C-alpha positions in Angstrom: -1.3 -9.9 31.5 0.6 -12.5 30.1 3.7 -11.9 28.1 4.6 -14.7 25.2 8.2 -15.1 24.0 8.5 -17.4 20.9 11.9 -18.9 19.5 12.9 -21.6 17.3 12.2 -20.4 14.2 14.6 -20.6 11.2 15.5 -21.8 7.8 15.0 -25.5 7.0 14.7 -27.6 4.0 11.6 -29.7 3.0 11.4 -32.7 5.1 13.2 -31.4 8.1 12.3 -30.7 11.2 12.1 -27.5 13.6 10.8 -26.8 17.5 9.4 -23.7 18.5 9.0 -22.8 21.8 6.8 -20.2 23.7 7.5 -19.2 27.3 4.8 -17.6 29.3 5.2 -14.7 31.9 2.8 -16.8 34.2 2.1 -20.3 35.4 0.6 -22.0 32.4 -1.3 -24.4 35.0 -3.5 -21.0 35.1 -4.0 -20.4 31.4 -7.2 -22.1 29.7 -5.7 -22.9 26.1 -2.6 -22.2 24.7 -1.6 -22.8 21.2 0.1 -22.0 18.0 -1.3 -20.1 14.8 0.8 -19.2 11.6 0.2 -16.4 8.9 1.3 -16.7 5.4 2.1 -13.9 3.1 -1.0 -12.5 1.9 -3.0 -14.9 3.8 -5.3 -15.1 7.2 -3.8 -16.1 10.3 -4.9 -20.1 10.7 -4.9 -22.3 13.7 -2.0 -24.7 13.7 -2.4 -26.5 17.2 -4.0 -25.9 20.6 -3.6 -27.3 24.0 -6.1 -27.0 26.7 -5.6 -27.0 30.5 -7.2 -30.3 30.5 -4.6 -31.6 27.9 -6.9 -31.9 25.3 -5.3 -31.0 21.6 -6.5 -29.6 18.4 -4.7 -29.8 15.2 -5.2 -28.1 11.7 -5.9 -30.9 9.3 -2.7 -29.8 7.0 -0.2 -30.5 10.0 -1.8 -33.9 11.4 0.7 -36.5 12.1 3.4 -34.1 11.3 3.3 -31.5 14.4 3.0 -32.2 17.9 2.0 -29.6 20.7 3.2 -30.3 24.1 4.0 -28.3 27.2 6.7 -28.0 30.4 4.6 -26.7 33.3 8.1 -26.4 35.1 9.3 -24.2 32.3 5.9 -22.6 31.7 6.8 -23.4 28.1 4.7 -24.8 25.5 6.6 -26.6 22.7 5.5 -27.4 18.7 7.5 -30.0 17.1 7.3 -29.8 13.5 8.4 -32.7 11.4 8.2 -33.7 7.6 7.9 -29.8 6.9 6.6 -28.7 3.6 7.2 -25.3 1.9 3.7 -24.8 2.6 4.4 -24.5 6.1 6.6 -21.3 5.6 4.8 -18.5 7.6 5.0 -16.4 10.7 4.3 -18.7 13.6 2.4 -16.9 16.8 2.1 -18.3 20.0 -1.3 -17.7 21.6 -2.7 -17.8 25.2 -6.2 -17.6 26.1 -6.3 -16.5 29.9 -9.5 -15.1 31.8 -11.2 -14.7 28.4 -8.8 -12.6 26.9 -6.3 -13.4 24.1 -2.6 -13.0 24.0 0.0 -13.1 21.5 3.4 -13.6 21.0 5.6 -11.4 18.8 5.9 -14.2 16.1 8.8 -16.3 14.8 9.5 -16.7 11.3 9.7 -20.4 9.9 10.8 -20.5 6.0 11.0 -24.1 4.3 12.8 -24.4 1.2 12.1 -26.9 -1.4 
């Protein structure tokens, strides 16, 4: 079992920045892949960014060059630094972990970008 707790969401103006944090209940060294997904109202959940145990990253085209995923193993935490935010980035952001071939999700944190 893995518990994931997100924080850092909020309301920001277009062009602003936010940093999301996700704390895992186990060592992230043992998690195959972690990342962030988001779901806007009326839309399907979509991948934002992922980071594998080998430190390989993957980003959605819509966030490349603006968002950066990173981790701090000492804190069992994964971050999503979001810069140059746009109104279309508004969504609930979910932390994700792939651990022993099972998917785990956090409770989500709301990000709202005003124009």
